[in-house]
N, CA, C and O atoms as CSV, one atom per row, in Angstrom:
chain,resi,resn,atom,element,x,y,z
A,1,MET,N,N,-15.652,-44.002,19.361
A,1,MET,CA,C,-16.722,-43.084,19.542
A,1,MET,C,C,-16.646,-43.029,21.217
A,1,MET,O,O,-16.481,-43.910,22.060
A,2,ASN,N,N,-16.823,-41.731,21.293
A,2,ASN,CA,C,-16.940,-41.592,22.750
A,2,ASN,C,C,-18.132,-41.578,24.118
A,2,ASN,O,O,-19.223,-41.474,23.557
A,3,ASP,N,N,-18.259,-41.611,24.962
A,3,ASP,CA,C,-19.217,-41.595,25.933
A,3,ASP,C,C,-19.952,-40.619,25.182
A,3,ASP,O,O,-20.564,-40.921,26.207
A,4,SER,N,N,-20.472,-39.861,24.553
A,4,SER,CA,C,-21.730,-39.040,24.397
A,4,SER,C,C,-22.952,-40.305,23.210
A,4,SER,O,O,-24.120,-40.651,23.383
A,5,VAL,N,N,-22.276,-40.535,22.460
A,5,VAL,CA,C,-22.462,-41.197,21.085
A,5,VAL,C,C,-23.232,-42.505,21.782
A,5,VAL,O,O,-23.979,-43.134,21.032
A,6,SER,N,N,-23.094,-43.002,23.289
A,6,SER,CA,C,-23.091,-44.618,23.310
A,6,SER,C,C,-25.113,-44.230,24.146
A,6,SER,O,O,-25.638,-44.889,25.044
A,7,ARG,N,N,-25.539,-43.380,23.636
A,7,ARG,CA,C,-26.931,-43.044,23.932
A,7,ARG,C,C,-28.024,-43.488,23.265
A,7,ARG,O,O,-28.348,-42.700,22.377
A,8,ILE,N,N,-28.867,-44.652,23.366
A,8,ILE,CA,C,-29.521,-44.708,22.934
A,8,ILE,C,C,-30.669,-43.927,22.611
A,8,ILE,O,O,-31.481,-43.861,23.534
A,9,GLY,N,N,-30.967,-43.327,21.588
A,9,GLY,CA,C,-31.949,-42.441,21.723
A,9,GLY,C,C,-31.698,-41.222,20.434
A,9,GLY,O,O,-32.490,-40.768,19.608
A,10,LEU,N,N,-30.082,-40.913,20.711
A,10,LEU,CA,C,-29.697,-39.664,20.346
A,10,LEU,C,C,-29.361,-39.172,19.389
A,10,LEU,O,O,-28.182,-38.873,19.579
A,11,ARG,N,N,-29.661,-38.867,18.392
A,11,ARG,CA,C,-30.332,-38.128,17.362
A,11,ARG,C,C,-28.188,-37.802,16.683
A,11,ARG,O,O,-27.177,-37.299,17.172
A,12,VAL,N,N,-28.421,-38.212,15.888
A,12,VAL,CA,C,-27.679,-38.948,15.249
A,12,VAL,C,C,-27.430,-38.307,13.082
A,12,VAL,O,O,-28.416,-38.075,12.382
A,13,GLN,N,N,-26.366,-38.215,12.696
A,13,GLN,CA,C,-26.139,-38.446,10.561
A,13,GLN,C,C,-25.162,-40.566,11.219
A,13,GLN,O,O,-24.443,-40.964,12.135
A,14,GLY,N,N,-25.659,-40.994,10.324
A,14,GLY,CA,C,-25.441,-41.922,10.555
A,14,GLY,C,C,-24.451,-42.312,8.648
A,14,GLY,O,O,-25.101,-42.069,7.631
A,15,PHE,N,N,-23.244,-42.776,8.534
A,15,PHE,CA,C,-23.323,-43.558,6.431
A,15,PHE,C,C,-24.111,-44.269,6.491
A,15,PHE,O,O,-24.055,-45.085,7.411
A,16,TRP,N,N,-25.026,-44.308,5.723
A,16,TRP,CA,C,-25.770,-45.010,5.140
A,16,TRP,C,C,-24.454,-45.790,4.120
A,16,TRP,O,O,-23.411,-45.183,3.876
A,17,SER,N,N,-24.659,-46.848,3.735
A,17,SER,CA,C,-22.804,-46.999,2.550
A,17,SER,C,C,-24.116,-47.356,1.499
A,17,SER,O,O,-24.079,-46.301,0.865
A,18,PRO,N,N,-25.164,-48.064,0.928
A,18,PRO,CA,C,-26.233,-48.571,-0.578
A,18,PRO,C,C,-25.535,-47.163,-1.186
A,18,PRO,O,O,-24.723,-47.246,-2.107
A,19,THR,N,N,-26.002,-45.542,-0.461
A,19,THR,CA,C,-25.307,-43.969,-0.683
A,19,THR,C,C,-23.976,-43.824,-0.792
A,19,THR,O,O,-23.417,-43.368,-1.789
A,20,GLY,N,N,-23.533,-44.128,0.019
A,20,GLY,CA,C,-21.670,-43.519,0.540
A,20,GLY,C,C,-22.212,-42.894,1.388
A,20,GLY,O,O,-22.258,-43.700,2.317
A,21,SER,N,N,-23.064,-41.201,2.013
A,21,SER,CA,C,-24.611,-40.060,2.191
A,21,SER,C,C,-23.501,-40.483,3.363
A,21,SER,O,O,-22.492,-41.188,3.401
A,22,TYR,N,N,-24.527,-39.361,4.633
A,22,TYR,CA,C,-24.941,-39.289,5.930
A,22,TYR,C,C,-25.807,-39.558,6.163
A,22,TYR,O,O,-26.420,-39.195,5.159
A,23,TYR,N,N,-26.644,-40.066,6.911
A,23,TYR,CA,C,-28.784,-39.512,7.280
A,23,TYR,C,C,-28.757,-39.593,8.570
A,23,TYR,O,O,-28.099,-40.353,9.280
A,24,ASP,N,N,-29.804,-38.445,8.966
A,24,ASP,CA,C,-30.086,-37.982,10.119
A,24,ASP,C,C,-30.822,-39.399,10.375
A,24,ASP,O,O,-31.180,-40.275,9.588
A,25,GLY,N,N,-30.899,-39.301,11.596
A,25,GLY,CA,C,-31.404,-40.498,12.332
A,25,GLY,C,C,-31.625,-40.818,13.882
A,25,GLY,O,O,-31.685,-39.852,14.644
A,26,VAL,N,N,-31.720,-41.787,14.271
A,26,VAL,CA,C,-31.852,-42.194,16.188
A,26,VAL,C,C,-30.884,-42.998,15.920
A,26,VAL,O,O,-30.186,-43.184,14.923
A,27,VAL,N,N,-30.938,-43.446,16.949
A,27,VAL,CA,C,-29.345,-44.353,17.492
A,27,VAL,C,C,-30.510,-45.770,18.912
A,27,VAL,O,O,-30.867,-45.510,20.061
A,28,LYS,N,N,-30.659,-46.648,18.381
A,28,LYS,CA,C,-31.531,-47.656,17.790
A,28,LYS,C,C,-30.515,-48.496,18.967
A,28,LYS,O,O,-30.816,-48.488,20.160
A,29,GLY,N,N,-29.639,-49.003,18.593
A,29,GLY,CA,C,-28.850,-50.208,19.728
A,29,GLY,C,C,-26.775,-49.482,18.593
A,29,GLY,O,O,-26.319,-49.037,17.540
A,30,ILE,N,N,-26.337,-50.068,20.437
A,30,ILE,CA,C,-25.355,-50.251,20.054
A,30,ILE,C,C,-24.897,-51.330,19.777
A,30,ILE,O,O,-25.694,-52.213,20.095
A,31,ASP,N,N,-23.741,-51.817,19.211
A,31,ASP,CA,C,-22.696,-53.502,19.622
A,31,ASP,C,C,-21.454,-53.168,19.716
A,31,ASP,O,O,-20.762,-52.861,18.746
A,32,TYR,N,N,-21.084,-53.199,20.848
A,32,TYR,CA,C,-19.777,-52.568,21.656
A,32,TYR,C,C,-18.611,-53.943,20.578
A,32,TYR,O,O,-17.601,-53.709,19.914
A,33,GLU,N,N,-19.081,-54.826,20.741
A,33,GLU,CA,C,-18.151,-56.079,20.578
A,33,GLU,C,C,-17.292,-55.506,19.137
A,33,GLU,O,O,-16.105,-55.202,19.018
A,34,ARG,N,N,-18.385,-55.500,18.149
A,34,ARG,CA,C,-18.112,-55.093,16.797
A,34,ARG,C,C,-18.302,-53.688,16.759
A,34,ARG,O,O,-18.900,-53.451,15.710
A,35,TYR,N,N,-18.125,-52.812,17.282
A,35,TYR,CA,C,-17.883,-51.467,16.922
A,35,TYR,C,C,-18.458,-50.373,16.312
A,35,TYR,O,O,-17.985,-49.359,15.800
A,36,THR,N,N,-20.125,-50.993,16.550
A,36,THR,CA,C,-21.824,-50.556,15.504
A,36,THR,C,C,-23.288,-49.822,16.712
A,36,THR,O,O,-23.800,-49.823,17.831
A,37,VAL,N,N,-23.302,-49.317,15.370
A,37,VAL,CA,C,-24.092,-48.756,15.858
A,37,VAL,C,C,-25.324,-48.939,14.946
A,37,VAL,O,O,-25.219,-49.144,13.737
A,38,HIS,N,N,-26.556,-48.847,15.636
A,38,HIS,CA,C,-27.695,-49.701,15.521
A,38,HIS,C,C,-28.680,-48.449,14.606
A,38,HIS,O,O,-29.325,-48.140,15.608
A,39,ILE,N,N,-29.283,-47.503,13.484
A,39,ILE,CA,C,-29.333,-46.237,14.067
A,39,ILE,C,C,-30.927,-46.605,12.579
A,39,ILE,O,O,-31.052,-47.348,11.606
A,40,ARG,N,N,-31.430,-45.984,12.992
A,40,ARG,CA,C,-32.706,-46.049,12.477
A,40,ARG,C,C,-32.968,-45.140,11.817
A,40,ARG,O,O,-33.233,-44.269,12.646
A,41,TYR,N,N,-33.205,-44.277,9.831
A,41,TYR,CA,C,-32.697,-43.680,9.175
A,41,TYR,C,C,-34.406,-42.869,10.141
A,41,TYR,O,O,-35.311,-43.446,10.743
A,42,ASP,N,N,-34.082,-40.821,9.760
A,42,ASP,CA,C,-35.837,-40.539,9.363
A,42,ASP,C,C,-36.767,-41.091,8.571
A,42,ASP,O,O,-37.966,-40.834,8.683
A,43,ASP,N,N,-36.115,-42.158,7.427
A,43,ASP,CA,C,-37.287,-43.111,6.724
A,43,ASP,C,C,-37.182,-43.429,6.267
A,43,ASP,O,O,-37.085,-43.599,5.052
A,44,ASN,N,N,-37.101,-44.008,8.068
A,44,ASN,CA,C,-38.037,-45.484,8.522
A,44,ASN,C,C,-36.190,-46.279,8.109
A,44,ASN,O,O,-35.542,-46.893,8.958
A,45,ASP,N,N,-35.833,-46.099,7.038
A,45,ASP,CA,C,-34.732,-46.975,6.699
A,45,ASP,C,C,-33.754,-47.474,7.737
A,45,ASP,O,O,-33.012,-46.640,8.255
A,46,ASP,N,N,-33.660,-48.880,8.139
A,46,ASP,CA,C,-32.839,-49.165,10.054
A,46,ASP,C,C,-31.411,-50.062,9.593
A,46,ASP,O,O,-31.615,-51.202,9.176
A,47,ASP,N,N,-29.855,-49.523,9.667
A,47,ASP,CA,C,-29.292,-50.040,9.572
A,47,ASP,C,C,-28.628,-50.918,10.648
A,47,ASP,O,O,-28.194,-50.093,11.453
A,48,ASN,N,N,-28.300,-52.207,11.115
A,48,ASN,CA,C,-26.955,-52.376,12.887
A,48,ASN,C,C,-25.509,-52.558,13.073
A,48,ASN,O,O,-24.744,-52.693,14.028
A,49,THR,N,N,-25.362,-52.467,10.690
A,49,THR,CA,C,-24.057,-51.693,10.855
A,49,THR,C,C,-23.205,-50.558,11.189
A,49,THR,O,O,-21.982,-50.578,11.321
A,50,VAL,N,N,-23.925,-49.655,11.300
A,50,VAL,CA,C,-23.228,-48.732,11.277
A,50,VAL,C,C,-21.780,-48.283,11.939
A,50,VAL,O,O,-21.891,-48.279,13.165
A,51,PRO,N,N,-20.152,-47.818,11.402
A,51,PRO,CA,C,-19.131,-48.007,12.611
A,51,PRO,C,C,-19.532,-47.235,12.761
A,51,PRO,O,O,-20.364,-46.759,11.989
A,52,TRP,N,N,-18.896,-46.320,14.582
A,52,TRP,CA,C,-18.742,-45.814,16.058
A,52,TRP,C,C,-18.118,-44.350,15.297
A,52,TRP,O,O,-18.413,-43.271,15.811
A,53,ASP,N,N,-17.012,-44.402,13.722
A,53,ASP,CA,C,-16.217,-42.823,13.172
A,53,ASP,C,C,-17.465,-43.463,11.964
A,53,ASP,O,O,-17.062,-43.214,10.828
A,54,LYS,N,N,-18.197,-43.859,11.958
A,54,LYS,CA,C,-18.808,-43.038,10.919
A,54,LYS,C,C,-20.718,-42.895,11.020
A,54,LYS,O,O,-21.649,-43.238,10.291
A,55,THR,N,N,-20.586,-42.217,12.306
A,55,THR,CA,C,-21.475,-41.501,13.407
A,55,THR,C,C,-21.025,-40.332,13.313
A,55,THR,O,O,-19.847,-39.985,13.230
A,56,HIS,N,N,-22.242,-39.509,13.327
A,56,HIS,CA,C,-22.064,-38.484,14.259
A,56,HIS,C,C,-22.540,-36.875,14.877
A,56,HIS,O,O,-22.466,-36.127,13.903
A,57,ILE,N,N,-22.740,-36.521,15.422
A,57,ILE,CA,C,-23.947,-36.623,16.872
A,57,ILE,C,C,-24.371,-35.615,16.375
A,57,ILE,O,O,-23.453,-35.079,15.754
A,58,LEU,N,N,-25.314,-35.036,16.308
A,58,LEU,CA,C,-26.534,-33.490,15.418
A,58,LEU,C,C,-26.758,-33.079,16.512
A,58,LEU,O,O,-26.897,-31.859,16.606
A,59,ASP,N,N,-26.866,-33.803,17.591
A,59,ASP,CA,C,-26.866,-33.679,19.372
A,59,ASP,C,C,-26.121,-31.494,19.363
A,59,ASP,O,O,-26.300,-30.306,19.631
A,60,ASP,N,N,-25.145,-32.765,18.709
A,60,ASP,CA,C,-24.337,-31.441,19.362
A,60,ASP,C,C,-24.156,-30.328,18.282
A,60,ASP,O,O,-23.591,-29.255,18.495
A,61,ILE,N,N,-24.779,-30.771,16.945
A,61,ILE,CA,C,-24.371,-30.182,15.956
A,61,ILE,C,C,-24.695,-29.348,16.124
A,61,ILE,O,O,-23.720,-28.656,16.417
A,62,ASN,N,N,-25.758,-28.655,16.165
A,62,ASN,CA,C,-27.205,-28.256,16.779
A,62,ASN,C,C,-27.718,-27.550,17.390
A,62,ASN,O,O,-28.538,-26.640,17.275
A,63,HIS,N,N,-26.993,-28.185,18.331
A,63,HIS,CA,C,-26.429,-26.905,19.980
A,63,HIS,C,C,-25.335,-26.803,20.926
A,63,HIS,O,O,-25.361,-26.715,22.154
A,64,GLY,N,N,-24.192,-26.839,19.957
A,64,GLY,CA,C,-23.684,-26.881,20.491
A,64,GLY,C,C,-22.698,-26.332,20.363
A,64,GLY,O,O,-21.839,-26.393,21.243
């Protein structure tokens, strides 16, 4: 994870393991010991176990 992902409130796509797909959401927390991100997806589902390498920054994709 690069430093730009380490911001709470950042719009990202996160991997939702139950479906094996990526979905849009917002970073709500970061676990630096487990290298995971807590994402609240746009449909209000939450996942606090998304690995950093399964997270893509939407802000950079949309404005990059």
